[in-house]
Residue frames relative to the residue before (quaternion, step in Angstrom):
aa qw qx qy qz dx dy dz
M 1.0000 0.0000 0.0000 0.0000 0.00 0.00 0.00
P 0.5150 -0.6396 0.4614 0.3358 3.58 -0.94 0.81
D 0.4111 -0.6984 0.5304 0.2489 3.51 -1.16 0.63
F 0.1274 -0.7656 0.6274 0.0623 3.55 -0.98 0.91
P 0.3640 -0.7640 0.4852 0.2202 3.60 -0.21 1.25
G 0.8330 0.1709 -0.1494 0.5046 3.54 -0.93 0.94
F 0.6007 0.5616 -0.3362 0.4592 3.55 1.30 0.16
D 0.1698 -0.8125 0.5554 0.0513 3.56 -0.44 1.23
R 0.3655 -0.7675 0.4861 0.2027 3.58 -0.37 1.26
A 0.6241 0.5341 -0.3392 0.4584 3.59 1.04 -0.74
A 0.6468 0.5103 -0.3162 0.4703 3.58 1.01 -0.79
I 0.6225 0.5278 -0.3445 0.4639 3.59 1.04 -0.69
F 0.6427 0.5034 -0.3300 0.4739 3.59 0.94 -0.81
E 0.6433 0.5139 -0.3290 0.4624 3.60 0.94 -0.81
E 0.6246 0.5219 -0.3364 0.4736 3.58 1.07 -0.69
V 0.6234 0.5256 -0.3329 0.4737 3.58 1.02 -0.80
V 0.6507 0.5141 -0.3136 0.4625 3.59 0.94 -0.89
E 0.6674 0.5086 -0.3024 0.4522 3.57 0.88 -0.96
R 0.6816 0.4695 -0.2912 0.4798 3.59 0.85 -0.93
G 0.6327 0.5408 -0.3286 0.4464 3.56 1.02 -0.79
R 0.6287 0.5190 -0.3217 0.4815 3.54 1.05 -0.78
E 0.6728 0.5056 -0.2903 0.4555 3.59 0.90 -0.96
Q 0.7489 0.4071 -0.2047 0.4811 3.57 0.99 -0.89
G 0.4468 -0.7156 0.4399 0.3080 3.58 1.25 -0.10
V 0.2428 0.7870 -0.5281 0.2069 3.58 1.10 0.70
S 0.0812 0.8177 -0.5634 0.0859 3.56 -0.74 1.07
E 0.6796 0.4126 -0.2859 0.5350 3.58 1.30 0.16
Q 0.6008 -0.6153 0.3743 0.3471 3.54 -1.05 0.80
E 0.6215 0.5460 -0.3565 0.4341 3.61 0.96 -0.72
A 0.6620 0.4842 -0.2964 0.4893 3.59 0.98 -0.85
Y 0.6118 0.5423 -0.3408 0.4643 3.58 1.08 -0.72
D 0.6559 0.5127 -0.3117 0.4579 3.60 0.90 -0.93
E 0.6472 0.5028 -0.3126 0.4802 3.59 1.01 -0.77
L 0.6309 0.5340 -0.3247 0.4597 3.58 1.03 -0.77
V 0.6081 0.5406 -0.3450 0.4678 3.60 1.01 -0.80
K 0.6608 0.5040 -0.3003 0.4681 3.57 0.88 -0.97
E 0.6543 0.5295 -0.3040 0.4462 3.58 0.95 -0.92
V 0.6670 0.4989 -0.3067 0.4606 3.60 0.88 -0.92
I 0.6512 0.5034 -0.3201 0.4692 3.60 0.92 -0.86
E 0.6763 0.4886 -0.2982 0.4637 3.60 0.88 -0.89
D 0.6072 0.5421 -0.3548 0.4600 3.61 1.06 -0.64
H 0.6716 0.4757 -0.2975 0.4840 3.59 0.96 -0.80
R 0.6105 0.5253 -0.3483 0.4797 3.58 1.11 -0.60
S 0.6810 0.5213 -0.3004 0.4173 3.60 0.89 -0.91
V 0.7166 0.3962 -0.2584 0.5125 3.60 1.14 -0.49
G 0.6074 -0.6245 0.3245 0.3684 3.57 1.28 0.31
E 0.4564 0.6794 -0.4652 0.3372 3.61 1.18 0.20
I 0.7244 0.1991 -0.1540 0.6418 3.54 1.30 -0.42
H 0.4436 -0.6998 0.4942 0.2632 3.57 -0.78 1.04
D 0.6089 -0.5945 0.3927 0.3488 3.58 -1.06 0.78
D 0.7142 0.4468 -0.2523 0.4761 3.59 1.08 -0.68
S 0.5167 0.6543 -0.4181 0.3608 3.60 1.23 -0.14
P 0.3924 -0.7032 0.5341 0.2573 3.56 -0.87 0.93
T 0.1234 -0.8184 0.5596 0.0422 3.58 -0.82 0.95
E 0.3676 0.7597 -0.4781 0.2432 3.59 1.25 0.07
D 0.6612 0.5074 -0.3135 0.4551 3.59 0.92 -0.86
M 0.6452 0.5114 -0.3196 0.4690 3.56 0.98 -0.85
A 0.6613 0.5010 -0.3062 0.4669 3.58 0.90 -0.92
E 0.6474 0.5196 -0.3190 0.4573 3.58 0.95 -0.85
Q 0.6478 0.5099 -0.3195 0.4671 3.57 0.95 -0.85
L 0.6777 0.4823 -0.2947 0.4704 3.59 0.90 -0.86
R 0.6340 0.5135 -0.3362 0.4705 3.60 0.97 -0.76
G 0.6386 0.5432 -0.3079 0.4498 3.56 1.13 -0.69
R 0.6508 0.5109 -0.3114 0.4673 3.58 1.26 -0.18
W 0.2010 0.8097 -0.5202 0.1829 3.58 1.21 0.52
S 0.6603 0.5024 -0.3130 0.4622 3.62 0.89 -0.90
D 0.6408 0.5140 -0.3190 0.4726 3.59 1.00 -0.81
F 0.6279 0.5363 -0.3212 0.4636 3.56 1.05 -0.82
K 0.6658 0.5011 -0.3023 0.4628 3.58 0.84 -0.97
E 0.6503 0.5115 -0.3131 0.4664 3.57 0.98 -0.83
A 0.6537 0.5253 -0.3128 0.4459 3.58 0.93 -0.90
L 0.7299 0.4027 -0.2276 0.5033 3.58 1.09 -0.72
G 0.4708 -0.6958 0.4303 0.3303 3.57 1.28 -0.07
L 0.3685 0.7162 -0.5019 0.3153 3.55 1.17 0.60
D 0.6520 -0.4935 0.3872 0.4261 3.58 -1.21 0.38
V 0.1950 -0.7947 0.5658 0.1016 3.58 -0.73 1.03
């Protein structure tokens, strides 16, 4: 996975969990969209350079669907 200086992947996942809780995300498709939204939000404020590939980061976060469900207390 590409390295993003000053970018904490665990903190990004926690942000996804927090937003998911606020938005009532309970389906994987909505979770995948939320992952994309969080990454794009960080890109828009310059924390991720526009030219930086984020596919690996998004894939890793999408792969944490089970962790997300557990964090929200959803049926695992």
